N, C-alpha and C positions, 0 to 999 in steps of 0.2 A: 504494500500500500504506500503510495507516494505521500510525501509531505504536502499538505494543501498549498496551492499556489497563493502567493501574496498578491492580491488584486488591488490596484489603486483606483478608488472610486471618487469621482468629483461630485460633491454635493453642491451643485449650482442651483440655488433656489430661484427658479424662474418665476415662481409666484411672487407677486409684488409684496405681499404681506410678509413672506419669509425673508425677503431682503431687509426689511426693517429689523426683524429679529436678529439677522446676521450681524448688523451693526452693534446692537446692544450686547449680544453674546460675545462678540469680538473684544469688547472692553473687559470682559471677565476672563476669557480663556482664549488665547491666540489659536486660531485654527479650528475652533469648535464647530463653527457652522459654515464658513465660506471657503476654507482651504481644504485640500484633499485630506481624506482619512483613508487608512488601510483597513481592509476588511478581508478576512479569510474566506475565499470562495470554496465551493464544494466540488472540486475536481477529485473524484474518487479513484483515480488511477485506472489501470487497465483490467482489473479483475472483475468489475461489475459495472454494467452500464444499463440503467433502466430504459426500457423502450415503450413506456406508457406515461400518460399524464398523471402527475402526483395528485393524491386526494385533496380536495378543497373543502373546507368546512361549509356546510349549508347554513344560510342566514335567513331561512324562512321563518315565519311567525311560529313561535313556540319552540324553536331550536335553542339549545344552550348558547350562551355568549362565547366570545373569543377573548381571552385574556392576553395581555402583552406584559411580559416580565422583564424587568431590567435587573440583572444580578451582577453585582460588582464586588471587587475586593482588591487587596494590595499584595505585595510580595509574600509568597508562601501560602496564598489562599487558593491556589489552583485546584487542589483536591477537594477542598471544602465547597468551592463553587460547583464543581462537577457533581458532588454528592447532592447539593441543594437542587441542582438542575434535575437530577434523576428523581428526587423526592417530589418535585412539583411538575413533572413532565406530563403533558397530554398532547396528542397530535393536533388538536384544534388550536392550541395556543401558539404564540410567538415568543421567542426568547432572544435577548441580546445580552451577551456576556462581556464584561470589561475587567481587565486587570490594569490598575493605574500605573503611573510612571515609576513607582517604587519597585515594580516587578521588572525582570529582565526580558529581553526579546525571546530567550529560550523558554522562559515560563509561559509566555503568551503563545509561542509556537507549540509547546507541549499541550496546552489547553485546546488549541485549535485542532491538533492532530487527534486528541482524544475524541473530539466531536466528529471530525471527519471520518475517522476509522470505525465508528459505530454505525452499522447499516440501518439501525432504527432511525437515528437522527437524519441520515442521508435520505432515507425513504420519504420522510415527510418534509424535509428541507425547511424546518422552522426554527433552527438554532443558528444564530450568527455570533461571531466573535470579533470584537474590534481589535485589529492588529496593532495599529500605531496608537500608542496611548499618550496620556498627558497627566500632569500633576493634579491630584484631587485631594482637597482637604475639606471634610464635611463641616468644619468650623468656619470656613471662609467662603467667599464668592465662587471659588472654583468648584465646590461641591454642588451648589445650585446650578452652575453652568453645565456641569457634567450630567445632571439629571435632565435638564432641558434638552441638552444635546442628544441624550439617549431617546427621549420621547420624540424628538424630531426625526431621528433615524428610523424609529419604529413606524412613524407615520409614513415615511418613504418606503420602507420595506413591505408593509402590508396595509391594505385599505379595509381590512375586515375586522380588526379587533375593536373591542368595546370598552375595556378598562385597562389602565396602566398601573402596574404594581411594582414597587421597588423592594428589593431584597438585598441584604448584606450577608457576609460570611458567618455572622453570629446568629442568623435567623434559621428557623426550621419549621416546616408546616405542621399543623396540628390536625389537619383534616385532608382527606384525599381530594384530588382534582375533580373527580366525579361528584363529590359532595359539594364542593365550591361552585362548580358549574350549575348544578341543580339549584342551589340556594340563590344564585344570581339570575337564573333564567326568568324569574317572575318579577324582577325589579325593573323600574324605569332605567333605561340605558344612560340617562344623563345624570344619574345619582353619583355623588362623591362621598367618600369616607375620609373625613379629615377631623382630627381631634383638636379642640380648642382648649387652651389653658385658661384657668380662672385667675387671670392676671390683670391688674388695674392698668388703665391707660397711662397713668403717670409712671408706673414702674417700667412699662415697656418703652416709653419715651426716654427715660433715663438710660435704658440699655442701648438704644440706637444712637444716642448722642456721642457715644465713644467710638472713635474712628479706628477701624481695623484695616490692616494691609495684609493681603494674601499673596505671598510671593509665587504661588503656583500659577498665577496668570501670566508670569513672564519667565519662570525658570522651568527647566526640563524635568527636574526631579521633585518629588514631594518635599515640601518644606512647611514648617510650622508658621502659623499666622503671628503677627506681632501688632502691638498697639501704638498708634501715633500719640504724640504728646498733647496735641490739642483735642478739641471737641467741636461739635457742630450743633446746630439747632435741630430739634425734632420737627418733622414735617407738619405743616398746618393745612395742607390741601387734602390730606387723607390721614386716616388713623391706622396705626400699626397694630396688628393683632397677633398673638403668639400661640403656639401649640406644638404638637408632635411633628417631628421631621418625617415620620413614616406615613405615607399616604397611599390611597387607592383612588385614582382619578379617572373620570369618564373621558372618553375620546373627545366629546364636545368641549369639555373644559380645557383639555390639553390643546386643542386647536385654538381656543380662545387665547390661551397664554402664548402659543408659539406663532400662530399665523392669523390671529384675530384682527378684526377691524378697529377695535378699541386700543387707544394708545397707552392706557394705564398700565397693563402688564409690562410693557417695555420701559416706561418711566420708572416703575418700581424695581425692575431688574437692575437698572443702572444705579439706583439708590442703594440697593442691597449689596452692591459690590464692595462696600466698605462697612458692612455690618457683621457683627459676630453671630455665627450660627444662623445664616439667612434661611436655611432649610426649615427652621422652626418658626419662620415669620412669613415667608413669601406667599404660599398658597392660601393661608388663613387670611392674609391681608387682601389678596386679590378677591377672594370670595366675599369678604365683608364690605368691600368697596365696589362691588359689582352686583347690584340688586337682583339681576337675573339669575344669579347662582346661589343666593342666600337660601332659597327654598329648595335647592337641589343638593343639599349636603346633610349627611348624618354625622353628628358629633361623636364619631367613634372610628378609630383607625384599624379596628379588628386585630389588634396585636395584644399579646400577653407578655408583659415584662416580668421575667422570672426574678425571684428573690433567692437568697442563699439557701442551699439545701432543698431545692425545689423537688417536688414529686409530681408525677404525671396526673394524679387524681385531683390536684389543686388547681389545674389550669382552667381558665375561664371557657365556658361553652360558647361565648360570642366570638372568641378569637379564632382566626384561621392560621395565624403564625405566632410562634413564641420566640422571644429573644431575651437575654443575650447569652448564647452558648459560647463558652470559652474553649480554645483549642485543647487546653490541658485537662478539662474535666467535663466537657460536653458530650463526649462520645457515648458514654453509658446511657444517658437519658435519651439521646437521639436514637440509639439502638432500641430502647424500650418503645419509643414512638414508632419506629419502623415495624417492630414486631406486633404491638398491640393495637395500633391505630391504622397505620398506612398499609400494613401487610406487605411490606417491601422485603423481597428476598435477596439475600446476598448483595451483589453490586448492581442489581438491576433497577429498572424504573418501577414505579408503583402501577400495578395492573388495574385496569378498569374495564368497562363494558366494551371498549374499543378493541380489546385484545381478542385475537382469534381463538386462543386456547388459554383459559385462565387457570388451568390445572398444572401447566408445565412450569417448573421452576428453572427458568433460564434468564440470563441477563438481558436478552432481547425478548420482548414480549410479542413478537410476531413469528410465524412459522415459515420455514423455508422448505420447498419441495422442488424436485427436478421435473420440469415440464418441457418436453421437446428439446432436451439438451441444454437448457438454460435454467438459471435460478429464477424462481418465481416467488415473490413475497406477498403474503396474504395477511389481511387484518380484518377486524370486525368493523362495526358501524361507528365512525368517529363522531357522528351527530347524535348519538344516544349515550346517556349516562345511567349508571346504576347507583342510586343514592342509598345511603345507610340511614338508620334512624337519626344519627347525628346531623347528617345533611338536611333531612326533612325538618328537624327542629330549628336549625340555623335559618333555613329558608322561611319558615313561618315567622320567626322573630324579626328578620330583616323586612319581610313584607308588611308585618304589623307596624314597624317603625315608620316605614315609608308611607303606608296608608293612613296612619293617624296624624301625619303632619309633624311628627316629632323631629323630622329632619330639619325643621326651621331652627336655626341657632339664635337664641335670644341675645347672646353676647354680642352679635353683630349690631343689633338695634340698640343695645345698651351703650356700645362703644362709639357708634357713628354719630 
């Protein structure tokens, strides 16, 4: 199997709105939007060449949604990212993987080769790896720029996904993809899951007055942020709102932030380039200053933050992801999740209704048979899911929240 070819892809945003974003993002991270980026292609070598059209998710009424996952990490996180990918994999979804500039080119090549050499990922062609990386610090503007860059790439890669979900190497799913897709099937596709902190306007304003410099916008390698000696005034044209940096965002909201007609997301992006932890502020502020999205948001990020000596039976039923798993002590609990919740076997992906044979314990969950002298890959229906009682309960809870209007966040009205 050959090493996947390094393909230079020029993201030339012909759309007028995307050009405006390119200017704002360029101020945060050089090359994030308008210069070339490298992406590993899926040249699978000489041993296997599919001669049929790849399966495409159905988007008819009543079909499950399509999720777009951005999974990112730093040096040494390649194996954790790969495990997280397999724990969250479903053929309907789209996946974009990133190892930031603290990783070596060999690490990124190894990750891409792991993806390219797995016939399952090649079959459905829904996993992409960013080859040429850049510095990312979640505490600075480069972290926000990286997230927006990932969402823009996913918009370009696929036109079918409905929600954008961010995952880091310390995250791990608490529910199968079949259950998540079932629970989200009955929700409005424009719904966002964003947690808002109970923080006063004055406290947030004091926080944003302090000027932060993120060297990752102009240096090749990851660097810590540092604080300028001076300060600045808090904005008086809009109110800053804080919350969790972990979000699940609708495609319509991502398009509003990345290529929307309103100038506010771009103005805010430039302001956030010198704010500490803008990932805890940006999306909450856009929502609360954009009336059209205030009633399209549930104040919950669907994450469970673990405490010390965590056990599986304590984790919240509303959560779909738990964090923060540490390298040194997280494997035992993750293995327990694999065994008792995800039913993930060995080093394989989590099986679902889309699998052709759910009884076979194999790393690839599709079967291979010889047909007329060539390899033929078969799978089940990728447009059907088999929910468990856990998925049914989650779906009922989320549907009730959306139907009762509790998605309206009172803090927006209180703060604006």
